[in-house]
VEXZA-226733 format. One record per atom (N, C-alpha, C): residue in one letter; atom name; x, y, z. Coordinates in steps of 0.001 Angstrom, whole numbers, always signed. Atoms other than C-alpha are relative to their C-alpha. Example, Ala and Ser with C-alpha at 12.3 -4.5 7.8 and 13.67 -1.06 7.14 Angstrom:
rest  atom  px  py  pz
A  N  +890  -1190  +0 $
A  CA  +12300  -4500  +7800 $
A  C  +900  +1200  +0 $
S  N  -820  -1190  -60 $
S  CA  +13670  -1060  +7140 $
S  C  -770  +1090  +730 $
***
This chain:
rest  atom  px  py  pz
M  N  +925  -29  +1299 $
M  CA  -108293  -54299  -58284 $
M  C  -728  -1030  -587 $
L  N  +413  +1375  +482 $
L  CA  -109854  -56826  -59733 $
L  C  -427  -110  -747 $
Y  N  -286  +252  +1360 $
Y  CA  -109807  -58611  -63658 $
Y  C  -1416  -773  -99 $
L  N  +906  +644  +1147 $
L  CA  -112585  -59634  -65902 $
L  C  +610  -628  -907 $
R  N  -437  +1034  +959 $
R  CA  -111986  -62272  -68387 $
R  C  -1031  -570  -462 $
K  N  +1439  +566  +1108 $
K  CA  -114931  -63480  -71139 $
K  C  +920  -1848  +181 $
Y  N  +127  +1715  +750 $
Y  CA  -114239  -67612  -71454 $
Y  C  -1203  -836  -330 $
A  N  +1188  +753  +481 $
A  CA  -116178  -70007  -72654 $
A  C  -247  -1255  +1004 $
P  N  -50  +1120  -1139 $
P  CA  -117563  -72554  -69873 $
P  C  -93  -779  -875 $
E  N  +672  +1498  +645 $
E  CA  -118612  -75700  -72259 $
E  C  +2122  -306  +280 $
L  N  -1879  +799  -336 $
L  CA  -114077  -75799  -72274 $
L  C  +402  -375  +1394 $
W  N  -304  -298  -1692 $
W  CA  -114076  -75418  -68453 $
W  C  -380  -485  +1350 $
D  N  +1340  +855  -312 $
D  CA  -116807  -76350  -66608 $
D  C  -132  -1183  +563 $
E  N  +468  +1297  -790 $
E  CA  -117254  -79152  -64512 $
E  C  +1512  -1196  -694 $
K  N  -1713  +864  +361 $
K  CA  -113690  -80309  -65028 $
K  C  +882  -327  +1275 $
C  N  -342  +174  -1663 $
C  CA  -111948  -81746  -62078 $
C  C  +1503  +181  -392 $
E  N  -991  +56  -79 $
E  CA  -108769  -81628  -63602 $
E  C  -70  +1201  -1532 $
L  N  +333  -542  +1271 $
L  CA  -107329  -78648  -65993 $
L  C  +465  -1154  -951 $
D  N  -748  +568  +934 $
D  CA  -106250  -80271  -69256 $
D  C  +68  +931  -1513 $
A  N  -46  -1170  +1228 $
A  CA  -105609  -78437  -72543 $
A  C  -849  +767  -1147 $
V  N  +1223  -651  +502 $
V  CA  -109039  -77849  -74154 $
V  C  +144  +1011  +744 $
S  N  +883  -1017  -506 $
S  CA  -109668  -75448  -71472 $
S  C  +1427  +1025  -233 $
I  N  -1654  -1559  +542 $
I  CA  -105470  -73557  -72141 $
I  C  -834  +205  -1439 $
S  N  +157  -549  +1057 $
S  CA  -106714  -73432  -75755 $
S  C  -1201  +860  -229 $
D  N  +525  -1097  -275 $
D  CA  -109170  -71109  -74597 $
D  C  +309  +1313  +213 $
L  N  -1105  -731  -394 $
L  CA  -106456  -68717  -73543 $
L  C  +534  +323  -996 $
K  N  -1162  -145  +1292 $
K  CA  -105421  -67294  -77204 $
K  C  +272  +1218  +540 $
T  N  -1159  -1388  +147 $
T  CA  -102776  -64518  -77333 $
T  C  -58  +532  -663 $
N  N  -441  -1280  +973 $
N  CA  -102240  -61371  -78760 $
N  C  +1243  +214  +399 $
D  N  -1275  -402  -384 $
D  CA  -98435  -61044  -78606 $
D  C  +64  -441  +1669 $
N  N  -61  +269  -1260 $
N  CA  -98274  -63300  -75728 $
N  C  -312  +569  +1224 $
D  N  +947  -703  -794 $
D  CA  -100912  -61102  -73955 $
D  C  -1866  -782  +49 $
I  N  +782  +971  -603 $
I  CA  -104100  -62552  -72249 $
I  C  -841  +1288  +508 $
S  N  +1091  -969  -468 $
S  CA  -107007  -59963  -72159 $
S  C  -734  +422  +858 $
V  N  +1102  -639  -1345 $
V  CA  -108849  -58410  -68904 $
V  C  -245  +1243  -45 $
W  N  +429  -1380  -330 $
W  CA  -110628  -55659  -68331 $
W  C  -277  +347  +1436 $
Q  N  +669  -673  -1209 $
Q  CA  -111010  -53576  -64798 $
Q  C  -811  +81  +409 $
V  N  +1588  -112  -433 $
V  CA  -113900  -53837  -62443 $
V  C  +1213  +174  +1379 $
A  N  -797  -418  -1794 $
A  CA  -113156  -52189  -59150 $
A  C  -317  -872  +786 $
N  N  +263  +1119  -972 $
N  CA  -112711  -53926  -56144 $
N  C  -1320  -84  +372 $
D  N  +1213  +113  -137 $
D  CA  -116319  -53183  -55329 $
D  C  -1362  -468  -1301 $
E  N  +1002  +1138  +1120 $
E  CA  -117674  -54830  -58714 $
E  C  -1264  +1502  -373 $
S  N  +1007  -1108  +533 $
S  CA  -119567  -51285  -59306 $
S  C  -589  +138  -1484 $
N  N  -338  -250  +1430 $
N  CA  -118342  -50928  -62762 $
N  C  -262  -934  -791 $
I  N  +552  +1014  +807 $
I  CA  -119124  -54639  -63559 $
I  C  -785  +89  -1273 $
G  N  +505  +158  +1069 $
G  CA  -122115  -53681  -65693 $
G  C  +158  +940  -1186 $
D  N  -800  -596  +935 $
D  CA  -120022  -50910  -67918 $
D  C  +1037  -1168  -875 $
I  N  -766  +327  +342 $
I  CA  -117345  -53053  -67955 $
I  C  +279  -1459  -955 $
A  N  +114  +270  +399 $
A  CA  -118791  -55784  -68968 $
A  C  -1245  +568  -1669 $
L  N  -162  -348  +1509 $
L  CA  -120539  -54211  -72053 $
L  C  +998  +318  -434 $
A  N  -871  +245  +1019 $
A  CA  -117485  -53483  -72906 $
A  C  +528  -758  -666 $
I  N  -286  +925  +622 $
I  CA  -116355  -56496  -73516 $
I  C  -629  -681  -1172 $
A  N  +1162  +738  +1082 $
A  CA  -119951  -57615  -75316 $
A  C  +864  +1315  -1272 $
L  N  +539  -1094  +1628 $
L  CA  -118976  -54103  -77660 $
L  C  +910  -177  -791 $
T  N  -1492  +208  +943 $
T  CA  -115241  -55948  -79071 $
T  C  -844  -783  -830 $
R  N  +668  +873  +669 $
R  CA  -117757  -57931  -81008 $
R  C  -1263  +441  -743 $
D  N  +327  -523  +914 $
D  CA  -119875  -56918  -83900 $
D  C  -1655  +377  +1017 $
R  N  +2118  -345  -480 $
R  CA  -123553  -57719  -81732 $
R  C  +301  -373  +1545 $
I  N  -371  +195  -1883 $
I  CA  -124063  -58406  -78143 $
I  C  -488  -1011  -70 $
Q  N  +387  +1272  -519 $
Q  CA  -124160  -61876  -77184 $
Q  C  +128  -456  +1674 $
D  N  -534  +106  -1714 $
D  CA  -124276  -63457  -73459 $
D  C  +1196  -389  +106 $
F  N  -1161  +1331  -260 $
F  CA  -121128  -64507  -71817 $
F  C  +183  -181  +1232 $
Y  N  -421  +58  -1459 $
Y  CA  -119721  -65321  -69127 $
Y  C  +1740  -120  +357 $
A  N  -765  -528  -66 $
A  CA  -116706  -64104  -67372 $
A  C  +522  -672  +1634 $
V  N  -692  +651  -707 $
V  CA  -114307  -65249  -64566 $
V  C  +735  +1026  +868 $
V  N  -614  -1602  -1057 $
V  CA  -113196  -62486  -61200 $
V  C  +1610  -803  -308 $
L  N  -1128  -374  +65 $
L  CA  -109230  -62102  -61426 $
L  C  -30  +703  +1400 $
K  N  -920  -943  -1171 $
K  CA  -107538  -60789  -58088 $
K  C  +1209  +479  -545 $
D  N  -1830  -452  -200 $
D  CA  -104777  -58629  -58638 $
D  C  +1262  -13  +794 $
K  N  -1063  +1005  -1423 $
K  CA  -103254  -59956  -55544 $
K  C  +1000  -610  -930 $
D  N  -221  +1285  +393 $
D  CA  -103567  -63403  -57023 $
D  C  +1108  +268  -1316 $
I  N  -97  -171  +833 $
I  CA  -102141  -62481  -60078 $
I  C  +1830  +182  +279 $
S  N  -1744  -518  -706 $
S  CA  -98582  -60699  -58680 $
S  C  +481  -971  +446 $
T  N  -304  +1154  -75 $
T  CA  -98718  -63722  -57168 $
T  C  +1102  -1160  -159 $
K  N  -200  +1259  +1114 $
K  CA  -98014  -66120  -59519 $
K  C  +1003  +248  -992 $
K  N  -1170  -765  +851 $
K  CA  -95274  -62962  -60681 $
K  C  -184  -234  -1294 $
L  N  +355  -732  +2157 $
L  CA  -97158  -62278  -64318 $
L  C  -336  +1681  +291 $
Q  N  -42  -1297  +358 $
Q  CA  -96404  -59287  -65425 $
Q  C  -1492  +675  -990 $
M  N  +1106  -1146  +1603 $
M  CA  -99351  -56464  -66786 $
M  C  +1127  +495  -800 $
N  N  +115  -987  +898 $
N  CA  -99347  -55166  -69725 $
N  C  -1098  +1021  -684 $
P  N  +737  -850  -253 $
P  CA  -101626  -52070  -69811 $
P  C  +254  +118  -1604 $
L  N  -136  -851  +1762 $
L  CA  -102876  -51345  -73629 $
L  C  -1570  +217  -198 $
P  N  +1701  -429  -109 $
P  CA  -106538  -49756  -74498 $
P  C  -381  -1515  -752 $
G  N  +927  +1164  +389 $
G  CA  -109131  -52052  -75261 $
G  C  -419  +514  -1571 $
E  N  +921  -418  +1176 $
E  CA  -110926  -52320  -78848 $
E  C  -1270  -255  +222 $
T  N  +1352  +2  -42 $
T  CA  -113950  -52002  -78352 $
T  C  -975  +1566  -11 $
K  N  +1371  -1211  +715 $
K  CA  -117264  -49676  -79072 $
K  C  -19  +555  +816 $
Y  N  +486  -670  -1407 $
Y  CA  -117592  -48646  -75631 $
Y  C  +1422  +1568  +69 $
E  N  -969  -642  -227 $
E  CA  -114909  -45259  -76134 $
E  C  +717  +295  +1021 $
N  N  -149  -361  -1705 $
N  CA  -115034  -44140  -72591 $
N  C  +892  -1179  +656 $
L  N  -458  +1382  -1248 $
L  CA  -113836  -47444  -71154 $
L  C  +1684  -567  -535 $
K  N  -1035  +938  +393 $
K  CA  -110923  -48568  -73794 $
K  C  +819  -43  +1058 $
N  N  -1379  -283  -707 $
N  CA  -108269  -47137  -70745 $
N  C  -38  -1258  +1374 $
E  N  +82  +917  -905 $
E  CA  -109871  -50107  -68394 $
E  C  +185  -1452  -771 $
H  N  -303  +969  +123 $
H  CA  -108021  -52714  -70375 $
H  C  +1317  -42  +114 $
N  N  -501  +72  -325 $
N  CA  -105641  -54618  -69421 $
N  C  +924  -1263  -790 $
N  N  -312  +763  +290 $
N  CA  -103107  -57518  -70432 $
N  C  +943  -655  +931 $
I  N  -932  +52  -584 $
I  CA  -101586  -59918  -68741 $
I  C  +1400  -1124  -540 $
K  N  -629  +1127  +145 $
K  CA  -98277  -61478  -69465 $
K  C  +274  -969  -377 $
V  N  -248  +1742  -139 $
V  CA  -97437  -64849  -70881 $
V  C  +777  -689  -1075 $
P  N  -732  -69  +595 $
P  CA  -94346  -64970  -72099 $
P  C  +413  -1973  -107 $
T  N  -583  +1419  +624 $
T  CA  -93467  -69027  -72514 $
T  C  -1488  -612  +714 $
F  N  +1060  +1099  -461 $
F  CA  -95917  -72015  -71208 $
F  C  -395  +245  +1276 $
W  N  +214  +703  -1589 $
W  CA  -95307  -71887  -67376 $
W  C  -1228  +1717  -113 $
E  N  +371  -1312  +301 $
E  CA  -96834  -68229  -67854 $
E  C  -1882  -518  +75 $
I  N  +1367  +288  +474 $
I  CA  -99829  -69220  -69247 $
I  C  -821  -1395  +394 $
G  N  -109  +1397  -1509 $
G  CA  -100035  -73031  -66933 $
G  C  -432  +1019  +961 $
Y  N  +278  -710  -1605 $
Y  CA  -99993  -70399  -63989 $
Y  C  -1014  +691  +537 $
L  N  +1300  -1419  +323 $
L  CA  -102838  -68172  -65390 $
L  C  -1150  -1475  +252 $
A  N  +1256  +765  +549 $
A  CA  -104914  -71203  -66853 $
A  C  -289  -679  +1805 $
E  N  -111  +804  -632 $
E  CA  -104526  -73291  -63246 $
E  C  -821  +864  +1274 $
Y  N  +575  -752  -994 $
Y  CA  -105479  -70024  -60971 $
Y  C  -2048  +528  -879 $
M  N  +1706  -226  +232 $
M  CA  -108903  -69144  -63463 $
M  C  -627  -1621  +192 $
H  N  +315  +1347  -961 $
H  CA  -109622  -72844  -62899 $
H  C  -372  -631  +1211 $
K  N  +46  -73  -1366 $
K  CA  -109508  -72464  -59258 $
K  C  -1232  +1339  +242 $
Q  N  +1541  -926  -274 $
Q  CA  -112080  -69710  -59490 $
Q  C  -278  +29  -708 $
M  N  +806  +628  +628 $
M  CA  -113812  -70889  -61567 $
M  C  -550  -826  +1170 $
S  N  +364  +967  -944 $
S  CA  -114436  -73370  -58404 $
S  C  -1559  +983  +821 $
N  N  +533  -479  -416 $
N  CA  -116131  -70974  -56541 $
N  C  -1239  +1326  -1061 $
D  N  +1218  -520  +999 $
D  CA  -119757  -69114  -58068 $
D  C  -319  +602  -17 $
D  N  -435  -1539  +429 $
D  CA  -119119  -65706  -56650 $
D  C  +1283  +865  -942 $
N  N  -640  +123  +745 $
N  CA  -116210  -65826  -58865 $
N  C  -297  +192  -2049 $
V  N  +758  +195  +1028 $
V  CA  -118286  -66554  -61661 $
V  C  -697  +1023  -109 $
K  N  +992  -1088  +432 $
K  CA  -120324  -64105  -64154 $
K  C  -329  -425  -835 $
Y  N  +1055  +181  +750 $
Y  CA  -123182  -64430  -65707 $
Y  C  -841  +1510  -1050 $
F  N  +322  -1146  +521 $
F  CA  -123791  -61433  -68676 $
F  C  -1216  -713  -465 $
T  N  +991  +150  +1622 $
T  CA  -127365  -61755  -70838 $
T  C  -187  +350  -592 $
E  N  -56  -655  +879 $
E  CA  -127796  -60621  -73842 $
E  C  -1242  +873  +846 $
R  N  +1258  -917  -32 $
R  CA  -130747  -58756  -72388 $
R  C  +626  +1083  +1188 $
F  N  -639  -675  -1525 $
F  CA  -128464  -57224  -69286 $
F  C  +618  +551  -877 $
L  N  -1476  -796  +639 $
L  CA  -125978  -56268  -72127 $
L  C  -929  +746  -878 $
K  N  +791  -806  +416 $
K  CA  -128691  -54499  -73750 $
K  C  -369  +1535  +581 $
E  N  +125  -1132  -591 $
E  CA  -130180  -52466  -71532 $
E  C  +1225  +724  +953 $
Q  N  -618  -1095  -562 $
Q  CA  -127221  -51324  -69795 $
Q  C  +1159  +768  -1786 $
L  N  -393  -408  +1340 $
L  CA  -126223  -50196  -73909 $
L  C  -1073  +918  -147 $
Y  N  +597  -1244  +164 $
Y  CA  -129209  -48628  -73760 $
Y  C  -135  +1495  +1185 $
Q  N  -400  -1131  -1489 $
Q  CA  -128480  -46799  -70149 $
Q  C  +1002  +847  -544 $
A  N  -1462  -1143  +106 $
A  CA  -124442  -45534  -71350 $
A  C  -1081  +646  -1469 $
V  N  +318  -875  +1126 $
V  CA  -126388  -43997  -74737 $
V  C  -452  +1035  +1111 $
K  N  +1241  -1017  -633 $
K  CA  -129095  -42334  -72545 $
K  C  +972  +1355  +980 $
N  N  -1030  -1248  -280 $
N  CA  -126356  -40961  -70459 $
N  C  +1217  -52  -465 $
N  N  -1029  -13  +1378 $
N  CA  -124306  -40317  -73116 $
N  C  +1518  -223  +368 $
K  N  -1188  +741  +645 $
K  CA  -121534  -42650  -72615 $
K  C  +658  -407  -678 $
I  N  -430  +478  +1597 $
I  CA  -121481  -44003  -75603 $
I  C  -675  +1041  -1021 $
S  N  +239  -934  +997 $
S  CA  -122070  -41398  -78630 $
S  C  -1530  -1131  -304 $
Q  N  +1200  +949  +108 $
Q  CA  -125723  -42475  -79225 $
Q  C  +270  +1328  -2120 $
T  N  -244  -308  +1200 $
T  CA  -124543  -40745  -83053 $
T  C  +790  -797  -1036 $
D  N  -712  +765  +1243 $
D  CA  -121538  -43234  -83969 $
D  C  -1502  -1133  -153 $
I  N  +1062  +1299  +572 $
I  CA  -124457  -46089  -83352 $
I  C  -708  -5  -899 $
R  N  +920  -463  +717 $
R  CA  -126883  -44404  -85363 $
R  C  +694  -597  -1545 $
D  N  -179  -416  +1261 $
D  CA  -124932  -43433  -88276 $
D  C  +1765  -953  -237 $
K  N  -1084  +931  +412 $
K  CA  -121883  -45721  -88391 $
K  C  -452  -1690  -1099 $
K  N  +172  +1593  +718 $
K  CA  -121999  -49313  -90574 $
K  C  +296  -966  +785 $
E  N  -723  +760  -1613 $
E  CA  -119884  -51032  -88049 $
E  C  -1094  -452  +602 $
Y  N  +1095  +6  -1117 $
Y  CA  -122691  -50277  -85486 $
Y  C  -1331  -866  -181 $
K  N  +1582  +474  +710 $
K  CA  -125953  -52249  -87867 $
K  C  -540  -919  +1874 $
K  N  +1493  +534  -623 $
K  CA  -126615  -54754  -85014 $
K  C  -34  +584  +1477 $
I  N  -20  -701  -1811 $
I  CA  -125568  -52863  -81951 $
I  C  -1303  +1261  +337 $
K  N  +1323  -734  +544 $
K  CA  -128089  -50263  -83484 $
K  C  -820  -271  +429 $
Q  N  +1097  +1075  -325 $
Q  CA  -130624  -52627  -83452 $
Q  C  -423  -134  +1335 $
A  N  -249  +892  -1602 $
A  CA  -129824  -54015  -79813 $
A  C  -958  +1488  +256 $
L  N  +235  -1464  -555 $
L  CA  -130454  -50088  -78902 $
L  C  -1388  +461  -517 $
E  N  +641  -239  +206 $
E  CA  -133377  -49428  -80520 $
E  C  -1389  -1424  +141 $
E  N  +997  +1604  -1011 $
E  CA  -135059  -53763  -79423 $
E  C  +48  +1456  +1234 $
M  N  -23  -538  -878 $
M  CA  -134791  -51606  -76293 $
M  C  -835  +1439  +348 $
E  N  +396  -1242  +77 $
E  CA  -136414  -48383  -77084 $
E  C  -1109  +339  -183 $
S  N  +1389  -421  +215 $
S  CA  -139408  -49541  -78201 $
S  C  -55  -745  +1319 $
L  N  -187  +649  -1372 $
L  CA  -138961  -51311  -74627 $
L  C  -266  +1335  +962 $
Y  N  -619  -903  -1440 $
Y  CA  -138056  -48169  -72265 $
Y  C  -150  +1962  -694 $
G  N  -42  -1528  +1357 $
G  CA  -138664  -44908  -75411 $
G  C  +1052  -25  -226 $
K  N  -1126  -373  +1497 $
K  CA  -136455  -43255  -77746 $
K  C  +771  +197  +932 $
I  N  -688  -948  -428 $
I  CA  -133380  -42013  -76638 $
I  C  +68  +1369  -696 $
***
């Protein structure tokens, strides 16, 4: 199993040493760090990236780092599975949390993420255009409710992204 963690590259990139600025990117919720489950062959990475993007009010590009389950367990970090807060309802259960109850665990996780980021294969960049195309395909394939996007007020900017793709690829 792989996990995807969104991160702010300006806080991590081009640093020889891990520092407090990098660790500040690891915001916790009840001592948990949010990650999303990705298949080992990364076949679902586009859908997972869209699920991450849909945790916000609008679709924006982002960077993410790939973390490996075996490496996380080697660091003796525990998982705390909880549904994700995404508008991609079908993927809420692909969310998980890494428990970081003390500074030691968050430090171990930060060191591991920093190491993973040093290998370009572990760093993923999802463009806004790619994510909007993923949205279009997910709605077209009935993975995301078209009715929700078109009718719910909180989906206003997501609806605009869908309409932008429909102007390019055809109305769904």
